[in-house]
VMD Tcl script that draws the C-alpha trace (Angstrom):
set ca {
  {89.20 95.35 83.98}
  {92.01 95.62 81.41}
  {89.55 96.68 78.72}
  {88.09 99.37 80.97}
  {91.46 100.95 81.63}
  {92.53 100.81 77.99}
  {89.30 102.50 76.97}
  {90.03 105.21 79.55}
  {93.43 105.88 77.97}
  {95.59 104.43 80.74}
  {99.04 103.17 79.80}
  {99.24 100.96 82.89}
  {97.10 100.20 85.91}
  {97.11 98.15 89.10}
  {95.48 97.59 92.48}
  {96.79 97.72 96.03}
  {95.32 97.01 99.44}
  {94.76 100.28 101.27}
  {96.29 98.80 104.41}
  {99.68 98.77 102.70}
  {99.60 102.57 102.51}
  {99.33 103.11 106.26}
  {103.07 103.87 106.69}
  {102.67 106.70 104.15}
  {99.55 108.24 105.68}
  {99.23 110.79 108.44}
  {96.22 110.44 110.75}
  {94.65 113.35 108.85}
  {95.28 111.65 105.52}
  {93.78 108.37 106.70}
  {90.73 110.23 108.01}
  {90.36 112.10 104.71}
  {90.41 108.83 102.77}
  {87.68 107.36 104.97}
  {85.62 110.53 104.59}
  {85.86 110.22 100.80}
  {85.16 106.49 100.75}
  {83.90 105.04 104.04}
  {85.25 101.55 104.57}
  {87.83 101.94 101.78}
  {89.80 98.74 101.26}
  {91.46 99.02 97.85}
  {93.06 101.72 95.75}
  {93.26 101.35 91.98}
  {96.06 103.30 90.30}
  {96.42 104.17 86.62}
  {99.10 106.02 84.63}
  {98.05 108.42 81.86}
  {100.78 109.62 79.43}
  {101.04 113.32 78.66}
  {104.21 113.85 76.60}
  {103.52 115.92 73.47}
  {107.11 116.58 72.42}
  {109.70 119.01 73.72}
  {108.85 122.14 71.75}
  {110.57 125.28 73.11}
  {108.63 127.16 75.77}
  {108.79 128.51 79.29}
  {106.01 126.33 80.75}
  {106.74 122.86 82.05}
  {105.74 120.10 79.65}
  {103.09 118.75 82.00}
  {100.95 121.89 82.02}
  {100.83 122.88 78.34}
  {97.63 121.01 77.57}
  {94.34 120.81 79.43}
  {94.52 120.70 83.23}
  {95.29 117.08 84.07}
  {93.02 117.18 87.13}
  {90.04 117.74 84.82}
  {91.23 115.24 82.24}
  {91.88 112.42 84.69}
  {88.59 112.89 86.53}
  {86.78 112.84 83.18}
  {88.60 109.68 82.08}
  {88.20 107.95 85.45}
  {84.45 108.62 85.58}
  {83.38 105.87 83.10}
  {85.69 103.38 84.84}
  {83.99 104.13 88.15}
  {80.54 103.92 86.56}
  {81.30 100.56 84.94}
  {82.72 99.12 88.15}
  {79.71 100.36 90.13}
  {77.42 98.53 87.68}
  {79.46 95.35 88.05}
  {79.58 95.59 91.84}
  {76.30 97.07 93.09}
  {76.40 98.50 96.60}
  {80.09 99.40 96.45}
  {81.64 102.85 96.10}
  {84.24 103.90 93.52}
  {85.72 107.37 94.07}
  {88.13 108.91 91.53}
  {91.09 111.09 92.49}
  {93.85 113.01 90.73}
  {96.72 114.68 92.63}
  {94.52 116.59 95.08}
  {93.33 113.31 96.57}
  {94.63 112.33 100.05}
  {95.94 109.08 98.51}
  {99.78 109.09 98.33}
  {99.86 108.29 94.62}
  {103.54 107.40 94.20}
  {103.42 104.94 97.09}
  {100.13 103.51 95.80}
  {101.62 103.06 92.32}
  {104.59 101.19 93.79}
  {102.35 98.88 95.80}
  {100.10 98.31 92.80}
  {103.03 97.56 90.49}
  {102.39 100.50 88.15}
  {105.67 101.40 86.47}
  {109.07 101.50 88.13}
  {110.58 103.91 90.65}
  {113.00 106.44 89.19}
  {115.77 108.17 91.13}
  {113.95 111.43 90.52}
  {111.11 110.02 92.63}
  {108.69 109.67 89.71}
  {107.26 106.53 88.13}
  {108.74 105.27 84.86}
  {106.18 103.64 82.56}
  {107.73 102.44 79.27}
  {107.48 103.60 76.51}
  {106.31 106.92 77.99}
  {109.12 107.30 80.51}
  {108.16 109.38 83.53}
  {105.87 111.63 81.50}
  {102.74 110.22 83.11}
  {100.06 111.44 85.47}
  {98.72 109.12 88.16}
  {95.01 108.78 88.80}
  {93.40 106.74 91.56}
  {90.09 105.10 92.40}
  {89.22 104.38 96.02}
  {86.78 101.57 96.69}
  {85.32 99.70 99.63}
  {85.51 96.52 97.53}
  {88.36 94.11 98.26}
  {90.16 93.48 94.96}
  {93.22 91.30 94.25}
  {96.49 93.22 94.50}
  {98.60 93.40 91.35}
  {101.91 94.38 92.99}
  {104.05 95.46 94.55}
  {106.78 96.10 92.01}
  {109.96 96.90 93.88}
  {113.16 98.18 92.40}
  {114.01 100.53 89.57}
  {115.00 100.57 85.91}
  {117.73 103.09 86.71}
  {121.25 101.72 86.15}
  {123.34 101.65 89.35}
  {125.76 104.27 88.05}
  {123.21 106.67 86.52}
  {122.75 109.94 88.38}
  {121.61 112.02 85.41}
  {118.52 113.38 87.15}
  {120.40 114.23 90.34}
  {123.15 116.00 88.41}
  {120.60 117.98 86.38}
  {118.59 119.22 89.38}
  {119.37 122.95 89.78}
  {118.73 123.04 93.52}
  {120.09 119.69 94.73}
  {116.62 118.46 95.63}
  {117.25 114.88 94.50}
  {119.01 112.32 96.65}
  {118.95 108.57 97.05}
  {115.67 108.88 98.94}
  {113.94 110.68 96.05}
  {112.89 114.31 95.94}
  {113.13 116.70 98.90}
  {110.08 118.76 98.01}
  {111.10 121.80 100.04}
  {114.17 122.15 97.78}
  {112.31 121.45 94.52}
  {112.23 124.39 92.09}
  {108.97 123.18 90.55}
  {107.34 123.30 93.97}
  {108.58 126.82 94.69}
  {107.64 128.14 91.25}
  {104.03 127.43 92.24}
  {104.11 129.02 95.70}
  {102.72 132.48 96.41}
  {104.66 135.34 97.94}
  {108.38 136.00 98.07}
  {110.67 133.07 97.35}
  {113.66 132.06 99.47}
  {116.77 133.75 98.00}
  {118.23 130.44 96.78}
  {115.03 129.55 94.94}
  {114.62 133.04 93.50}
  {118.14 132.81 92.09}
  {117.46 129.34 90.64}
  {114.26 130.59 89.03}
  {116.09 133.53 87.43}
  {118.36 131.01 85.70}
  {115.58 128.58 84.84}
  {114.20 128.13 81.32}
  {110.72 127.75 82.80}
  {108.52 130.20 84.70}
  {106.26 127.40 85.95}
  {107.46 123.96 86.91}
  {110.86 122.44 86.16}
  {111.56 119.61 83.71}
  {115.29 119.23 84.19}
  {115.32 115.92 86.04}
  {112.96 114.44 83.48}
  {114.63 115.75 80.34}
  {117.96 114.41 81.65}
  {116.55 110.93 82.34}
  {117.71 108.30 79.80}
  {114.28 106.64 79.99}
  {112.71 109.83 78.62}
  {114.94 110.04 75.57}
  {112.67 109.21 72.65}
  {109.64 108.85 74.91}
  {106.46 107.92 73.05}
  {103.96 110.69 72.45}
  {100.73 110.63 74.42}
  {97.75 109.27 72.50}
  {95.43 111.46 74.58}
  {94.21 114.52 72.63}
  {93.76 116.62 75.78}
  {97.54 116.63 76.24}
  {98.54 116.94 72.57}
  {96.16 119.56 71.18}
  {95.59 123.27 71.87}
  {98.92 123.55 73.68}
  {100.29 126.67 75.35}
  {104.09 126.26 75.48}
  {104.86 129.76 76.81}
  {103.46 132.77 78.61}
  {104.76 136.32 78.20}
  {104.17 139.47 80.24}
  {101.91 140.67 77.44}
  {99.71 137.58 77.86}
  {99.05 138.59 81.48}
  {99.07 142.38 81.15}
  {95.90 144.02 82.40}
  {94.32 140.77 83.56}
  {92.62 140.66 86.94}
  {92.82 137.37 88.78}
  {89.21 136.68 87.77}
  {89.96 137.42 84.11}
  {93.08 135.25 84.30}
  {91.06 132.31 85.61}
  {88.42 132.91 82.95}
  {91.09 132.75 80.24}
  {93.41 130.08 81.63}
  {91.37 128.31 84.30}
  {91.33 125.05 82.33}
  {95.16 124.87 82.50}
  {97.20 123.32 85.31}
  {99.37 126.44 85.66}
  {96.32 128.49 86.69}
  {95.53 126.83 90.01}
  {97.44 129.42 92.09}
  {96.11 132.41 90.18}
  {98.06 135.04 88.29}
  {100.42 136.30 91.03}
  {103.07 133.52 90.99}
  {103.41 133.74 87.22}
  {103.79 137.52 87.33}
  {106.42 137.18 90.03}
  {108.29 134.49 88.12}
  {108.29 136.45 84.88}
  {109.56 139.48 86.78}
  {112.36 137.45 88.36}
  {113.45 136.39 84.93}
  {113.64 140.03 83.89}
  {110.70 140.01 81.55}
  {109.16 143.25 82.67}
  {106.30 142.59 85.06}
  {106.47 143.66 88.67}
  {105.44 140.99 91.15}
  {102.25 141.61 93.07}
  {102.82 141.77 96.86}
  {101.49 138.66 98.51}
  {100.94 137.22 101.94}
  {103.36 134.83 103.57}
  {103.92 131.69 101.42}
  {101.78 128.68 102.18}
  {103.40 125.77 103.95}
  {104.84 123.28 101.41}
  {102.68 120.30 100.58}
  {105.07 117.37 100.50}
  {102.61 115.14 98.64}
  {102.55 117.43 95.59}
  {105.21 117.70 92.90}
  {104.07 117.87 89.32}
  {107.06 118.37 87.11}
}
mol new
graphics top color blue
foreach p $ca { graphics top sphere $p radius 0.5 }
foreach p [lrange $ca 0 end-1] q [lrange $ca 1 end] { graphics top cylinder $p $q radius 0.2 }
display resetview
């Protein structure tokens, strides 16, 4: 198993019994997991590093390379294929962020990395600059965790102090106050978030809690070429000028910042005074409290 995950590019991996995730699952989430993998009993979790350096730019570090959803599914596929060959008759279903599996809770139960006060997993030497991928299976596998506790010193509150909207507390991140979350929503932003975005160095995502974290100082660079090559550190109004939503997706659809379409980026650039008028949108979607990407 170790060789499989190393070949896939994972920096760490583990396994947890699905039953341990019940406190973190809504009835809808539990049903969605069973629809994906009937009889699911185990979730495998792996951490994939993405840090490519902190070059200046107005896009969050996590979304400058290829869309991590695509990358992780591509890297998880051979793991699933190999496991299916080893265990005929069993299912192995990959997932990355959009999966109903609560990845942070699964990583804790599986012993992948350590919990940070910013709510993210810390995986030395890559810090919290990692994406989590999962594999659901109906095969019962030995658990490798849980790993409780944190590497954060008792008196360190660097991430909490750096958060521009006060989203971080002792319980982790309050997603509905997270600037990264709101930078990705459609429509008009709440006044407090609009003001925070005007003052933000990024027009998509927010890296402040991570760049302030001592565990991310001198973080190792990702060995994965998808996250280190062909990077887009910034977008300007000129990059988006004249693009329809279809043309935007054709140009940038393989990037993680493209999943909401062009409108949020136009709005965010306009809020920062960079010359594009926001496109009127419908009422914002309800926040998804299982999603926070940087």
